[in-house]
C-alpha positions in Angstrom: -0.3 -0.2 0.2 3.1 2.5 0.9 4.4 1.6 -2.4 1.1 2.2 -4.2 0.9 5.6 -2.3 4.3 7.1 -3.3 3.5 6.5 -6.9 0.2 8.1 -6.6 1.7 11.1 -5.1 4.2 10.9 -8.1 1.3 11.1 -10.6 -0.9 13.6 -9.1 2.1 15.6 -8.2 3.1 15.9 -12.2 -1.2 16.4 -13.1 -0.6 19.5 -10.6 2.2 21.1 -11.6 1.1 20.8 -15.1 -2.3 22.1 -14.4 -0.5 25.3 -12.4 1.3 26.1 -15.7 -1.5 26.1 -18.1 -2.1 29.0 -19.8 -5.3 30.8 -18.9 -6.7 31.0 -22.3 -6.1 27.6 -23.6 -8.0 24.5 -23.0 -5.6 22.0 -20.7 -5.2 19.4 -22.7 -4.5 21.3 -25.7 -1.3 22.9 -23.7 -0.6 19.0 -23.0 -0.7 18.2 -26.2 1.5 20.5 -27.5 4.1 20.3 -24.6 4.4 16.2 -25.2 4.6 16.1 -28.9 7.7 18.5 -28.4 10.6 15.1 -28.4 10.4 13.2 -31.7 13.6 10.7 -30.5 12.7 7.7 -29.1 13.6 7.1 -25.5 15.0 4.4 -23.5 13.5 3.4 -20.3 13.3 0.6 -17.9 10.5 -1.1 -16.4 10.1 -1.5 -12.5 7.6 -3.5 -10.5 5.2 -4.2 -10.3 4.4 -5.1 -14.1 0.7 -5.6 -14.7 -0.6 -7.9 -17.9 -3.6 -5.5 -19.5 -4.3 -7.1 -22.8 -2.9 -10.1 -24.6 -4.4 -9.5 -28.2 -1.2 -9.8 -30.3 1.9 -9.9 -28.0 1.1 -8.9 -24.4 0.5 -5.3 -23.3 1.3 -4.8 -19.5 0.8 -1.6 -17.7 4.1 -0.6 -15.1 6.2 2.5 -14.1 9.3 3.1 -16.3 12.1 4.8 -15.4 14.2 6.8 -18.3 17.8 7.4 -18.7 17.6 10.5 -17.0 15.8 8.2 -14.4 12.6 10.6 -14.7 9.6 8.3 -13.9 6.3 7.6 -16.0 3.5 5.5 -16.6 3.9 3.5 -19.9 1.8 0.5 -21.5 4.5 -2.1 -22.8 4.0 -4.6 -25.4 6.2 -7.5 -25.5 6.6 -8.0 -29.4 9.0 -9.7 -31.8 11.9 -7.5 -32.6 10.5 -6.8 -35.9 7.0 -6.0 -34.7 8.2 -3.6 -31.7 10.4 -1.6 -34.5 7.1 -1.4 -36.6 5.4 0.4 -33.3 8.3 2.9 -33.2 8.9 3.5 -37.0 4.9 4.3 -36.8 5.0 6.2 -33.5 8.0 8.3 -34.7 6.5 9.3 -38.0 3.2 10.1 -36.4 4.9 12.7 -34.0 7.0 13.7 -36.7 3.7 15.2 -38.9 2.8 16.3 -35.2 -0.1 14.0 -35.0 -1.7 12.7 -31.1 0.4 10.2 -30.1 2.2 10.3 -26.5 5.9 9.4 -26.4 7.5 6.1 -27.4 10.0 4.2 -25.6 12.2 1.5 -26.2 11.6 -0.4 -22.5 14.0 -3.2 -20.8 12.1 -5.6 -19.0 13.5 -8.2 -16.6 11.5 -11.2 -17.7 10.6 -11.8 -14.3 9.0 -9.0 -13.9 6.3 -10.5 -16.5 6.6 -14.3 -15.5 9.1 -15.1 -18.1 7.3 -13.6 -20.5 9.4 -12.3 -23.7 8.6 -10.5 -26.9 12.4 -11.1 -27.9 15.6 -12.7 -26.8 17.1 -9.0 -26.0 13.9 -8.6 -23.2 13.2 -5.2 -24.9 9.7 -4.0 -24.8 7.8 -1.1 -26.8 6.7 1.4 -24.5 3.8 4.3 -25.0 3.2 7.1 -22.3 0.3 7.0 -20.1 -1.6 9.9 -20.5 -1.9 11.8 -17.3 -6.0 12.5 -18.2 -8.7 10.0 -18.4 -8.9 8.0 -21.9 -11.3 6.0 -22.9 -12.7 4.1 -25.7 -15.6 5.2 -27.6 -18.5 3.3 -29.2 -18.9 2.4 -33.0 -22.2 4.8 -32.9 -20.6 7.7 -30.5 -17.8 7.5 -33.3 -19.6 8.1 -35.9 -20.9 11.5 -34.4 -17.9 12.3 -32.2 -14.7 11.9 -34.9 -16.7 14.6 -37.4 -15.5 17.4 -34.2 -11.9 16.3 -34.3 -10.0 18.6 -36.0 -7.1 15.8 -36.5 -9.6 13.8 -38.2 -8.6 13.8 -41.5 -4.7 14.0 -41.2 -4.7 10.8 -39.2 -7.0 9.1 -41.3 -4.5 9.7 -44.2 -1.6 8.9 -42.1 -3.3 5.2 -41.4 -3.6 4.9 -45.4 0.0 5.9 -45.5 0.7 3.1 -43.0 -1.1 0.1 -44.4 -3.5 0.6 -41.5 -7.0 -1.0 -41.7 -7.2 -1.2 -38.0 -8.1 2.2 -36.3 -11.7 1.7 -35.4 -12.6 1.3 -32.8 -10.2 -0.2 -30.0 -7.2 1.7 -31.5 -8.3 5.5 -31.1 -8.6 7.2 -27.3 -11.1 9.8 -26.6 -9.6 12.3 -24.0 -11.3 15.3 -24.2 -13.6 18.3 -25.8 -12.5 16.4 -29.0 -9.5 15.1 -29.1 -8.1 11.7 -29.2 -4.8 9.8 -28.9 -3.7 7.5 -31.6 -2.5 4.3 -30.2 -1.6 0.4 -31.7 0.0 0.4 -35.0 1.0 -3.8 -34.4 -1.3 -4.2 -37.5 0.1 -1.7 -40.0 3.2 -2.2 -43.1 1.8 -5.8 -43.1 4.9 -7.4 -45.0 1.8 -8.8 -47.7 1.2 -4.9 -48.8 1.7 -3.8 -52.2 3.4 0.0 -52.8 0.1 0.8 -54.6 -2.4 -1.0 -52.5 -5.5 0.7 -50.4 -5.8 -0.2 -46.8 -10.0 0.5 -46.3 -8.8 2.7 -43.5 -11.6 2.5 -41.0 -11.0 6.5 -40.0 -10.9 7.5 -43.7 -14.4 5.1 -44.5 -16.2 6.6 -41.7 -15.4 10.2 -42.7 -16.3 9.5 -46.5 -19.6 7.7 -45.4 -22.9 8.5 -47.6 -20.7 11.7 -49.1 -21.6 12.9 -52.3 -19.1 12.9 -54.9 -18.6 16.6 -55.0 -17.8 15.9 -51.0 -15.7 13.3 -51.6 -13.4 15.6 -53.9 -13.9 18.0 -51.0 -12.0 15.6 -48.4 -9.1 14.2 -51.5 -8.3 17.7 -51.7 -7.3 18.1 -47.8 -6.2 14.9 -48.0 -3.6 15.7 -51.0 -2.1 18.6 -48.7 -1.0 16.3 -46.1 0.8 13.9 -48.8 3.1 16.6 -49.6 4.3 16.3 -46.1 5.1 12.5 -46.8 7.1 13.8 -49.8 9.2 16.0 -47.7 10.2 13.7 -44.8 13.7 13.6 -44.6 14.3 9.3 -44.0 17.9 9.8 -42.8 16.8 11.9 -39.7 14.5 9.0 -39.2 16.7 6.6 -39.1 18.6 8.4 -36.3 15.1 8.9 -34.3 14.0 5.7 -34.0 17.3 3.1 -34.3 18.4 1.9 -31.0 22.2 2.4 -29.7 21.6 -1.1 -27.9 20.7 -2.9 -30.7 23.4 -2.7 -33.2 21.4 -4.8 -35.9 18.3 -1.9 -35.5 18.7 -0.5 -38.8 17.8 -3.8 -40.6 14.2 -3.8 -39.4 13.9 -0.2 -40.4 15.1 -0.2 -43.8 12.3 -2.3 -46.3 9.8 -0.2 -44.4 11.1 3.1 -45.0 11.7 2.0 -48.6 8.3 0.9 -48.9 6.6 4.0 -47.6 9.3 6.4 -49.3 7.8 4.8 -52.6 4.3 4.4 -51.6 4.2 8.5 -50.5 4.5 9.5 -54.8 1.7 7.2 -54.9 -0.9 8.3 -52.4 -2.7 10.4 -54.9 -4.2 7.8 -56.8 -4.2 5.5 -53.8 -6.0 8.1 -51.3 -8.7 8.7 -54.8 -8.9 4.6 -54.7 -10.0 4.5 -51.3 -12.4 7.2 -51.5 -13.9 4.8 -54.5 -14.0 8.0 -56.1 -15.0 7.6 -60.3 -13.6 10.3 -62.1 -10.1 11.5 -62.0 -10.6 15.4 -61.6 -14.1 17.3 -62.2 -13.3 19.4 -65.0 -15.0 22.6 -63.0 -13.8 25.2 -65.6 -15.4 23.5 -68.7 -18.7 24.1 -66.2 -18.4 27.3 -65.7 -17.1 28.4 -69.3 -20.6 27.1 -70.4 -22.2 29.1 -68.1 -20.8 32.1 -69.0 -21.7 31.5 -72.5 -25.2 30.9 -71.3 -25.3 34.5 -69.8 -24.4 36.0 -73.2 
């Protein structure tokens, strides 16, 4: 009980410290989100007991305290996965943060097998960690999502990102609702499947929800918004990304990223047609100029 109270006091202290520094005219979550997205580099941490199992969908997920290299204590969710799957989660999280999408800080976490009843996702005893939010977060039902998601300012950006990384697994379980129409992205273990083709479309669940019941003209409006985000993918410095994701203690770590990076680099150049196909748009472009010209001619 004493250990639990100590941990709880640290947690409440961090929350109170943040709230005391919140600007008067800015919502607490929005300021917190900006602060939490400042660091793109994947951090290194060590898990400390108790390490509690919370899910066993793919790999095994635990909740635990972690200590960073700077000896800062955080609460995080840990996933015991194969090394290549840890790398995939790391890459997707880093790209999302680099693109200013809402995802928490990612970690390589060293986990002593004795803390997890001997379970291990890989021979390095290395887990993927995602920092826990200081604000309560929850899943929304499919019915709630169908109305609430339209209020989310980052919905289109995240939907296009999912299509780029071939992630059709966002809704409903891999999107956490926080407050005021804001969300955190979680879990990318279904992204970047080995079977994916560069020009394929993933049938992104988020994109499909946003485009549901849209007219042809509305679909073109959504496509225009999507193309604006695609340009950012073309400008990514992949050498910088590789530097951000590689784990210095795992000397072979670049080999887990290079194939995915090459896939995403090539796919970025094809994303306009991928989005067009995913949205089910029947024409490649609508010739408004012809329509406008004919209207002008009729006026004469």
